N, C-alpha and C positions, 0 to 999 in steps of 0.2 A: 369621543373622537372616532371610534370605529363605526358607531351608528351614523355619524355625519358622512363618513366615507362611503357607506353603503347606500345613502340616499340617492334616488334617481335625480338626474339634472337635465335641464332642457338646453338644446342648441337651436336657436331661431336666428338664422342668418340669411342675408341675401348677398349673392356673389355675382360678379361678372367673371366668366370663365372664357379662356381663349385656347385655341389650338396653336400649334407651332407656326402655322401659316397665317394666323391672325383672324380666323373666324371666331366671332364672339357670341356667347350664349348667356342669358340671364337665368339664374337659379334661385329658388327660394327653398331653404332647408328648414324643416321642422322635425327634429329628432329628440328622442329621450335616451340618455345614456345610463347604463346600469353598470356600475363598477363592481369588480370582484377582486378580493384580496389575492386569490390564487390563479387568476387567469385574466387575459385582456378584457377590456370593456366591451360590452355589446350594446347595440342600438336598435331602437324601433322608431318608425315614423315615416315621413313622406318627404319627397323632393318634387317640386313643380318646375318644369321648364317648357317653354313654348306651349303653354296651356295643356301639358300632358302631366298627369300625376303618376309618380312612381312610389311604390310602397315597399318597405323592407320585407325581406323574407328571412327565415331562419336557415342558416347554412350549417349543415352538420359537418363540422371539421373533425375528422377522426383522430383525436388525440386523447391520451389518458391524462390522468391528474398531473403526473410528473412532467409531461410534455407541455401542458398548459402553464404550469408553474415556471418551467424553464423559459418559456416565451415571455411571461410577465417579468421575470428577473432580468432577462436580456433587453428589456425596455420596450417591448411591444405595447403600444398604446391601445390598439384594437386590432381585431381581425378585419380583413376586408369586409366592407358593407355591400350587400347586394340588394338592389331595389328593382322590382319588376313594374312595367307599365300596367296600370290597373285594367287596361283593355286587352292585355296580352298574357294573362296569367297562365293559360294552358300551354301556349306555344313556347313561352320562355325565350323569345327571340329579341325582344325589345327590353333591355335592362341597362341599369347603371351599376358599375362596380367602382367603389370608392376606396382609396387608400389615403388616410390622413397623414399629414407630414409632421405634425407637432402635437404636443400635449394640450395645447390651447385650442385645437381644432380650428385654426385660422387659415391654414394652407392645406390644399389637397390636390390629388391627382385622380382623375376618373376617366372612365371610358363609357361611351354610349355604344353598346354592342350592335344595335340595329344598323347604324351607319358606319361603325368601325372607327369613329373619331376618338382621339385622345385629347382631353381638355385638362387645363391646369387652372387653379383658382387660388386666390384672387388674381386675375390678370385681364387687362383691357386690351392687350396687344401681344404680338409675338415677342416684343422686347421684355415685357413683364413676365412672360412665360419663362424666359431664360433665368430670371431672378428666382422664380419658384423652383425650377429645376436645380439650380445651384444650391438652394436651401435644402432641397430634398436629398441631394447627393451628400451633403454634410451630415444629415441625420443618419444616413445609411453607413457612414464610416465608423 
């Protein structure tokens, strides 16, 4: 059972994402998840949007073992995922930051830092954004 839990797993999804004002973006996600018994899941992979590839980077979250364990016990599915535009690796100005909303990785909130836009997925319109936001607020309670 433990060996199965530690096995990496793939997330290959295509989403429509929308801003609160209804601007829509297509995304293709190809990530590999790495579970850890004592800390939240980590991810490696790529996201493609508008013919731009973003690659995950390792974010050094300064936490000791007990802080990571507490985060896991409190239900943290994953730390935020940061992906950099492959053409902007030095400047670090064009990136995506993702927060997953659920343990099945079917809903998320993310921002494109270059434009400052906040997107929600899956959402084809501003009305669907409200549904994702409601779901996210329930997760945070």
